[in-house]
C-alpha positions as CSV (number, residue, x, y, z in Angstrom):
1,M,-19.1,1.4,5.9
2,E,-20.6,1.4,2.4
3,Y,-19.3,1.3,-0.3
4,N,-21.0,1.8,-4.0
5,S,-18.5,0.6,-6.6
6,S,-18.6,-3.0,-7.9
7,N,-14.9,-2.0,-8.6
8,F,-13.9,-2.0,-4.9
9,L,-14.0,-5.8,-5.5
10,L,-11.6,-6.1,-8.5
11,E,-8.1,-6.8,-7.3
12,T,-5.3,-6.1,-9.8
13,I,-2.2,-8.9,-9.3
14,V,1.0,-7.7,-9.1
15,P,2.8,-9.4,-11.3
16,S,6.0,-11.7,-10.1
17,E,8.4,-10.4,-12.3
18,E,7.4,-7.0,-11.3
19,L,9.1,-4.2,-8.8
20,I,6.5,-0.7,-7.6
21,V,9.0,1.7,-6.4
22,S,8.4,4.9,-5.2
23,R,9.9,7.8,-3.5
24,T,8.4,10.4,-1.3
25,D,9.8,13.8,0.9
26,L,9.6,13.2,4.7
27,K,6.2,14.4,5.0
28,G,4.8,10.9,2.5
29,N,4.5,13.2,-0.7
30,I,5.7,11.0,-4.2
31,T,8.5,12.6,-5.5
32,Y,9.1,9.7,-7.7
33,V,7.3,6.3,-9.1
34,N,8.5,3.8,-11.6
35,D,6.0,2.7,-14.7
36,T,4.8,0.2,-12.7
37,F,3.6,1.7,-9.7
38,A,1.7,4.0,-12.3
39,E,0.2,0.7,-13.9
40,I,-1.0,-0.7,-11.1
41,S,-2.1,1.9,-9.6
42,G,-4.0,3.2,-12.6
43,Y,-2.6,6.3,-12.4
44,E,-0.7,8.7,-14.5
45,A,2.9,9.3,-13.7
46,N,2.2,12.8,-12.9
47,E,-1.3,12.6,-11.1
48,L,0.1,10.5,-9.2
49,I,4.0,13.1,-8.3
50,G,3.1,15.4,-6.1
51,N,0.1,14.0,-3.9
52,P,0.4,12.2,-0.3
53,H,0.9,8.2,-0.9
54,S,-1.9,8.1,1.0
55,I,-3.7,8.4,-2.1
56,V,-3.4,4.8,-2.6
57,R,-4.6,4.1,0.7
58,H,-7.2,1.6,0.9
59,P,-10.0,1.8,3.7
60,D,-9.4,-1.5,4.6
61,M,-6.0,-0.9,6.3
62,P,-5.8,-0.3,9.2
63,K,-4.9,3.0,10.7
64,A,-2.2,1.7,13.4
65,I,-0.4,0.5,10.3
66,F,0.5,3.5,9.1
67,S,1.1,4.8,12.8
68,D,3.5,1.4,13.3
69,L,5.6,2.5,9.9
70,W,6.0,6.4,10.7
71,K,7.5,5.4,14.0
72,E,9.4,2.5,12.5
73,L,10.8,5.0,9.9
74,E,11.3,8.1,12.7
75,T,13.5,5.4,15.5
76,K,15.1,2.5,12.4
77,G,15.1,4.5,9.6
78,K,12.7,1.2,8.1
79,W,9.5,-0.4,8.1
80,S,8.2,-3.7,6.2
81,G,4.7,-5.0,6.0
82,Y,1.6,-6.1,4.6
83,V,-0.4,-3.4,2.3
84,K,-3.5,-3.6,0.7
85,N,-3.3,-0.5,-2.1
86,L,-7.0,1.3,-4.0
87,R,-6.5,2.3,-7.4
88,K,-7.6,4.9,-9.0
89,D,-10.6,2.6,-10.5
90,Q,-11.3,1.5,-6.7
91,G,-9.9,-2.0,-7.5
92,Y,-6.8,-2.8,-5.1
93,Y,-3.5,-4.3,-5.0
94,W,-1.8,-5.9,-2.1
95,V,2.3,-6.1,-1.9
96,Y,4.5,-5.9,0.3
97,A,6.2,-3.0,1.3
98,E,10.5,-1.8,2.2
99,I,10.5,1.5,3.0
100,S,13.8,3.3,3.9
101,E,15.6,6.5,4.3
102,V,17.1,8.4,1.8
103,H,20.4,10.2,3.1
104,K,22.5,12.7,0.8
105,D,25.6,13.8,2.4
106,G,24.2,12.2,5.7
107,K,21.0,14.5,5.9
108,L,18.0,12.2,5.6
109,V,16.3,13.6,2.4
110,E,13.7,11.4,1.4
111,Y,12.2,7.4,2.0
112,K,11.8,4.8,-1.2
113,S,10.2,2.2,-0.8
114,I,10.0,-1.1,-3.2
115,R,6.6,-3.3,-2.8
116,T,6.5,-7.0,-4.7
117,P,3.8,-9.3,-4.7
118,M,2.5,-11.7,-2.5
119,S,1.0,-15.0,-2.2
120,F,-3.1,-15.7,-1.8
121,E,-2.6,-17.4,0.9
122,K,-0.7,-14.1,2.8
123,K,-3.3,-11.6,0.6
124,V,-6.5,-13.8,3.0
125,E,-4.2,-14.0,6.3
126,Y,-3.7,-10.1,6.4
127,Q,-6.6,-9.2,4.9
128,V,-8.0,-11.1,8.4
129,K,-5.5,-9.6,10.4
130,Y,-6.3,-6.3,9.3
131,D,-10.4,-6.5,10.0
132,Q,-9.2,-8.0,13.4
133,L,-6.7,-5.6,14.5
134,K,-9.9,-2.6,12.7
135,L,-12.7,-4.5,15.0
136,T,-10.3,-3.9,17.9
137,S,-9.7,-0.3,17.8
138,G,-13.1,0.7,16.3
139,E,-12.7,1.3,13.3
140,L,-15.3,-0.3,10.6
141,I,-14.8,-3.2,8.9
142,R,-16.2,-4.4,5.9
143,H,-16.2,-8.4,5.0
144,V,-14.5,-9.9,1.8
145,S,-14.8,-13.3,0.8
146,Y,-11.4,-14.9,-0.8
147,T,-11.8,-17.7,-3.0
148,E,-8.8,-18.3,-6.1
149,Y,-9.0,-18.8,-9.2
150,K,-7.5,-21.8,-10.9
151,K,-7.6,-22.1,-14.6
């Protein structure tokens, strides 16, 4: 896999006091985003709404994670896990995501997702874990080294 943009390696850090919130229809198309989601992803809210949530799917994410996500939503009504997302400018950001069903009058109508920041250590752990998962399943991976910047 080849990446032609140097922005692809630029991480946007999710501020510790921020929550990223979105809602999707039952097919995963975005119906609502908060300002933080738009800002962190680099999109305007109107660019996100109506598009599939996969608009922010980073190619480093194993396909199996999203298969598991949909299976868990169907069987348990919720899913949580660590996700590397792709920004509009081809940079990225890591989040801990919690997705759950939204019911109205007893009927499932949509999904809501709340995402929070994750530690540097978790990012490294999950990059390695996801690379291994992609290798095991025959997906292409790229190698990224992380170093923590300290002021």
